[in-house]
C-alpha positions in Angstrom: 29.0 -104.1 -34.0 30.7 -102.0 -37.1 34.5 -101.4 -36.6 35.2 -98.5 -38.5 39.5 -99.1 -40.0 40.5 -95.8 -40.8 44.4 -94.1 -42.2 45.4 -93.0 -45.3 46.3 -95.1 -48.7 48.5 -97.4 -48.3 48.4 -97.9 -44.4 46.8 -101.7 -45.0 43.4 -100.9 -44.4 42.0 -103.9 -46.4 44.2 -106.5 -45.6 43.8 -105.4 -41.8 39.7 -105.2 -41.9 39.5 -108.4 -44.7 41.3 -110.0 -41.9 39.8 -108.5 -39.1 36.2 -109.3 -40.4 37.2 -113.2 -40.9 38.1 -113.8 -37.5 35.3 -112.2 -35.9 32.6 -114.1 -38.6 31.6 -110.3 -39.5 30.9 -108.9 -42.8 33.6 -106.8 -44.2 33.3 -103.7 -46.6 35.3 -101.3 -48.3 34.5 -97.5 -48.4 36.5 -97.2 -52.3 33.4 -99.5 -53.3 31.0 -96.8 -52.8 33.8 -94.1 -54.7 31.9 -92.0 -58.2 33.4 -92.8 -61.6 34.5 -89.1 -61.6 36.0 -89.8 -57.7 38.2 -92.6 -59.0 38.8 -90.9 -62.4 40.8 -88.0 -60.4 42.9 -90.0 -58.3 44.1 -92.3 -60.8 45.3 -89.0 -62.3 46.8 -88.0 -59.6 44.1 -85.3 -58.5 43.5 -85.4 -54.9 39.8 -85.0 -53.4 38.5 -81.9 -52.2 35.7 -81.6 -49.5 33.0 -81.4 -52.7 34.0 -84.9 -53.6 34.1 -86.9 -50.8 31.1 -85.4 -49.4 28.6 -88.1 -51.2 31.1 -90.1 -50.9 30.3 -90.4 -46.8 26.8 -89.7 -47.5 26.8 -92.9 -49.3 29.2 -94.9 -46.4 26.8 -93.1 -43.2 24.0 -95.0 -45.6 25.3 -98.1 -45.5 26.4 -97.8 -41.9 22.7 -96.7 -40.9 21.3 -99.7 -41.8 24.0 -102.5 -41.2 22.9 -100.6 -37.4 18.9 -101.0 -37.8 19.5 -104.2 -38.8 21.6 -105.2 -36.1 24.2 -106.3 -38.3 28.1 -106.6 -37.5 30.7 -105.1 -40.0 33.9 -104.3 -40.4 34.4 -101.0 -42.3 37.6 -99.7 -44.4 37.6 -96.0 -44.5 41.0 -92.9 -44.6 38.5 -91.0 -42.7 41.6 -88.3 -42.8 38.9 -85.8 -41.1 37.5 -85.5 -37.8 34.2 -84.0 -39.9 34.2 -86.7 -41.8 34.5 -89.2 -38.8 31.6 -87.3 -37.5 29.5 -88.1 -39.9 30.9 -92.0 -40.1 30.5 -92.9 -35.6 27.0 -92.2 -35.6 26.5 -94.8 -32.6 29.9 -94.6 -30.0 28.8 -97.9 -28.5 28.0 -99.7 -31.8 30.5 -97.9 -34.1 34.2 -98.7 -32.7 37.3 -96.7 -34.9 40.5 -98.6 -35.2 42.8 -95.9 -36.9 46.1 -97.7 -38.8 49.2 -95.4 -37.5 52.4 -95.6 -39.9 55.2 -93.2 -41.2 54.8 -91.4 -44.4 58.4 -93.5 -45.7 57.1 -96.7 -44.6 53.4 -96.1 -46.2 54.6 -94.4 -50.0 57.5 -97.5 -50.0 54.1 -99.7 -49.3 52.8 -97.1 -52.4 55.4 -97.8 -55.0 54.7 -101.7 -54.9 50.9 -101.6 -55.6 49.4 -102.2 -58.5 46.5 -101.7 -60.6 44.9 -99.7 -57.6 43.7 -96.0 -58.8 44.7 -94.3 -55.4 48.7 -93.3 -56.7 51.5 -92.9 -54.7 51.7 -89.1 -56.1 48.5 -88.2 -54.0 50.1 -89.7 -50.6 51.5 -86.4 -49.1 48.1 -84.8 -49.9 46.8 -87.2 -47.6 48.9 -86.7 -44.6 48.5 -83.1 -44.6 44.7 -83.5 -44.0 45.0 -86.0 -41.4 43.6 -85.0 -38.5 44.4 -87.8 -36.3 41.6 -89.3 -34.1 42.2 -89.3 -30.4 39.0 -91.1 -29.5 40.3 -94.4 -31.7 42.3 -98.1 -31.0 45.7 -97.3 -32.8 47.7 -99.7 -33.9 51.0 -99.2 -35.4 51.4 -100.5 -38.9 55.0 -101.6 -38.7 54.1 -105.0 -37.2 53.3 -107.8 -39.1 49.3 -108.2 -40.1 49.0 -111.5 -37.6 50.2 -109.0 -34.6 48.1 -105.8 -35.6 44.6 -108.1 -35.9 45.2 -109.3 -32.3 46.2 -106.5 -31.1 42.6 -104.6 -32.5 40.6 -107.6 -31.0 42.3 -107.4 -27.5 41.7 -103.6 -27.4 38.0 -104.3 -28.6 
């Protein structure tokens, strides 16, 4: 099984994903690691990515998902997956790929991003992420204002 944990930057994808993977004894991967240096530079400089920037990144992630499915390996993968069209690329098998949406308010996430150090994603880009966010209808949706352990427990119960 692959669990795709999605949400805007600062929603806690990495923290939740790592804890979830640890709880399930699954491998963990972060979609940030699939970005090109050009995309990272853009985001670091406060320039929002567009669909053309994201397409090669999403293709790399899709390839990784296919590989894990072919090898019958379990994975927790974190990815913003903000648009439905992005998720359609990644949710290639409805039985084997499950979607978890980490939902939170702009204010909560903005405050988290202001406190985050040494990350290429600037809090200045958060508004652009909320602007393009298409909330999923077919996901396990979790309120991120709870403690990490409660978020992971809720996901595990709903899986």
